[in-house]
C-alpha positions in Angstrom: -22.7 0.2 -1.8 -22.4 -3.4 -2.7 -20.0 -5.8 -0.9 -17.3 -5.5 -3.5 -17.1 -1.8 -3.0 -15.9 -2.4 0.6 -13.1 -4.9 -0.4 -9.4 -4.0 -0.1 -8.4 -1.8 -3.0 -5.9 -4.2 -4.5 -8.1 -7.3 -4.0 -10.0 -7.7 -7.2 -13.0 -10.0 -7.9 -12.1 -12.8 -10.4 -14.8 -14.5 -12.3 -14.6 -17.5 -14.9 -17.5 -18.3 -17.2 -18.4 -21.8 -18.1 -18.4 -22.7 -21.7 -21.9 -24.1 -21.4 -24.5 -23.4 -24.1 -27.2 -22.4 -21.7 -28.1 -18.9 -20.5 -25.7 -17.0 -18.2 -25.9 -17.4 -14.4 -28.2 -15.2 -12.5 -26.4 -12.0 -11.1 -26.5 -13.6 -7.6 -24.8 -16.6 -8.7 -22.3 -14.6 -10.6 -21.5 -12.7 -7.5 -20.9 -15.9 -5.5 -18.7 -17.2 -8.3 -16.7 -14.0 -8.4 -16.0 -14.1 -4.7 -14.7 -17.7 -4.9 -12.5 -17.0 -7.8 -11.3 -13.7 -6.0 -10.2 -15.9 -3.2 -8.3 -18.2 -5.3 -6.7 -15.3 -7.0 -5.6 -13.8 -3.8 -4.3 -17.0 -2.5 -2.3 -17.5 -5.8 -0.8 -14.2 -5.3 0.1 -14.8 -1.6 1.9 -18.1 -2.8 3.8 -15.8 -5.3 2.0 -17.8 -8.2 1.7 -14.6 -10.2 1.0 -16.1 -13.5 -2.1 -17.9 -12.1 -3.2 -14.8 -10.3 -2.8 -12.7 -13.4 -4.9 -15.2 -15.4 -7.7 -15.0 -12.8 -7.8 -11.2 -12.7 -7.8 -10.9 -16.4 -10.8 -13.2 -16.8 -12.5 -11.2 -14.0 -11.7 -8.0 -15.9 -13.4 -9.4 -19.1 -16.6 -10.0 -17.0 -16.7 -6.7 -15.4 -15.9 -4.8 -18.6 -18.7 -6.7 -20.3 -21.3 -5.9 -17.6 -20.2 -2.2 -17.5 -19.1 -2.5 -13.9 -16.6 0.3 -13.9 -15.5 0.0 -10.2 -15.3 -3.7 -10.5 -13.1 -3.3 -13.5 -11.0 -0.8 -11.6 -10.4 -3.3 -8.8 -9.3 -5.9 -11.2 -7.0 -3.6 -13.0 -5.4 -2.5 -9.8 -4.8 -6.1 -8.8 -3.4 -6.8 -12.2 -1.1 -3.9 -11.8 0.1 -5.3 -8.4 0.8 -8.7 -10.1 2.6 -7.1 -13.1 4.8 -5.2 -10.7 5.6 -8.3 -8.8 6.6 -10.0 -12.1 8.9 -7.1 -13.0 6.6 -5.9 -15.7 6.4 -2.2 -14.9 5.1 -1.0 -18.3 2.2 -3.6 -18.2 1.5 -2.3 -14.6 1.3 1.3 -15.9 -1.0 0.3 -18.8 -3.4 -1.4 -16.3 -3.4 1.8 -14.2 -3.9 4.1 -17.2 -7.0 2.3 -18.0 -8.3 3.0 -14.4 -7.5 6.5 -14.8 -9.2 6.7 -18.3 -12.2 4.8 -17.3 -15.4 5.6 -15.6 -14.6 4.4 -12.0 -15.1 6.7 -9.1 -12.5 9.3 -8.0 -11.4 7.1 -5.1 -10.4 4.2 -7.4 -8.7 6.6 -9.8 -6.8 8.2 -6.8 -5.5 4.7 -6.0 -4.5 4.2 -9.5 -2.5 7.5 -9.5 -0.9 6.7 -6.3 0.2 3.2 -7.6 1.8 5.0 -10.6 3.6 7.2 -8.2 4.8 4.2 -6.3 6.1 2.5 -9.6 8.0 5.7 -10.4 9.4 5.8 -6.9 10.7 2.2 -7.3 12.6 3.2 -10.3 14.0 6.4 -8.8 12.0 8.8 -11.0 11.2 11.1 -8.1 9.9 14.0 -10.3 7.3 11.8 -11.9 6.5 10.2 -8.6 5.7 13.6 -7.2 3.6 14.6 -10.1 1.4 11.4 -9.6 1.3 11.7 -5.9 -0.2 15.2 -6.4 -2.8 13.9 -8.7 -3.7 11.1 -6.4 -4.1 13.6 -3.6 -6.3 15.8 -5.8 -8.5 12.8 -6.6 -8.7 11.4 -3.1 -10.2 14.0 -0.8 -11.1 11.8 2.1 -10.9 8.4 0.3 -10.1 5.3 2.2 -6.5 5.4 0.7 -5.8 8.9 2.3 -3.3 7.6 4.8 -1.6 5.3 2.3 -1.1 8.3 -0.2 0.3 10.5 2.6 2.7 7.7 3.6 3.7 7.3 0.0 4.5 11.0 -0.2 6.6 10.7 2.9 8.5 7.8 1.2 9.1 9.9 -1.8 10.4 12.7 0.6 12.8 10.3 2.2 14.1 9.1 -1.2 14.7 12.8 -2.1 16.8 13.2 1.2 14.2 15.4 2.8 13.6 13.7 6.2 11.8 16.8 7.7 9.1 16.7 4.9 8.9 12.9 5.2 8.2 13.3 9.0 5.8 16.0 8.4 3.7 13.9 5.8 3.8 10.8 7.9 2.8 12.8 11.0 -0.3 13.9 8.9 -1.2 10.3 8.3 -1.2 9.8 12.1 -3.6 12.6 12.6 -6.3 11.0 10.5 -9.1 9.3 12.4 -8.0 5.8 13.7 -10.0 2.9 12.4 -9.2 -0.9 11.8 -8.4 -0.3 8.1 -5.9 2.4 8.8 -3.9 0.7 11.7 -1.4 -0.8 9.3 -0.9 2.5 7.7 -0.3 4.1 11.2 2.4 1.5 11.6 3.9 2.5 8.3 3.8 6.2 9.4 5.7 5.3 12.5 8.5 3.4 10.5 8.8 6.4 8.2 9.1 8.9 11.2 11.7 6.6 12.7 13.7 6.5 9.3 13.4 10.4 9.1 14.7 10.7 12.7 17.5 8.3 12.1 18.4 10.5 9.0 18.4 13.7 11.2 20.5 12.1 14.0 17.7 11.5 16.5 18.4 8.0 17.3 16.3 7.7 20.4 13.4 9.4 18.8 13.9 6.9 15.9 13.8 3.9 18.3 10.6 5.1 19.9 8.9 5.4 16.5 10.0 2.0 15.6 8.7 0.6 18.9 5.3 2.3 18.2 5.2 0.6 14.8 6.1 -2.9 16.5 3.3 -2.5 19.0 0.7 -1.9 16.2 2.0 -4.7 14.0 2.0 -7.0 17.0 -1.7 -6.1 17.7 -2.5 -6.8 14.0 -0.7 -10.1 14.0 1.5 -9.2 11.0 4.3 -11.6 11.4 6.6 -10.3 8.6 6.2 -6.7 9.7 6.8 -7.5 13.4 10.1 -9.0 12.3 11.1 -6.0 10.2 10.0 -3.7 13.1 12.1 -5.6 15.6 15.1 -5.5 13.4 14.7 -1.6 13.1 14.3 -1.3 16.9 17.4 -3.5 17.6 19.4 -1.5 15.0 18.4 1.9 16.4 19.1 0.7 20.0 22.5 -0.7 19.0 23.4 2.6 17.4 22.3 4.5 20.5 24.5 2.3 22.7 27.5 2.9 20.4 26.9 6.5 20.5 26.8 6.5 24.4 30.1 4.6 24.5 31.7 7.1 22.2 30.3 10.1 24.1 29.0 9.9 27.7 27.0 13.0 27.2 24.6 11.4 24.7 22.8 9.4 27.3 22.0 12.4 29.5 20.8 14.3 26.4 18.6 11.6 24.8 17.5 9.5 27.8 17.9 5.9 28.6 16.9 3.1 26.4 13.8 1.5 27.6 
């Protein structure tokens, strides 16, 4: 497996060819240039300079398609879908993902494309379509690297459908997967989902503990934005629990003290 296959699924390699009249660069040089442009594209995306990021990914796609690199093209298309979603162009994002699904990439890449389509449908409240694409992603994934993310996406769909018990069950399955560095952020996501599900079920203390677990993971990962979100969720749950105790003295004895 080459080094690109181990990159994050939505981080595509971008490549720009010079307009020189000489022969094309050697494959090693192309790989180095691809990595450089990939970093520029990722940085542009992080700065919310989506038009620039899209241009870089599109150039990269031209190269990968021209060299019959199906997995490289799939990575570029997944990144383009992410950019187009950020630009509010859901139809373009769906077209990007359809190209992955119709192409020759491995099942793992197609699983991520199907999951991204489910995510797009979830964002627009089309839960039936989201469930259909989730099932397709699960069928393609087996034990792919996106397995935890796909389970968490299914949990999000269940939450949106007002099924907190199912959401907690799906997120719990994500927590049962083998722990590794790549999956730690998804473990935090699973804890957040469990917290939201418990809040919906009236288990405020259980929700607060799940949010605390997510907070600890994100603190260890150094994810400042998520740490801020987690802290707000913890604070909100603990405030609600204090209000419940003030309203009913028996709540504290039933649910335990706030740590």
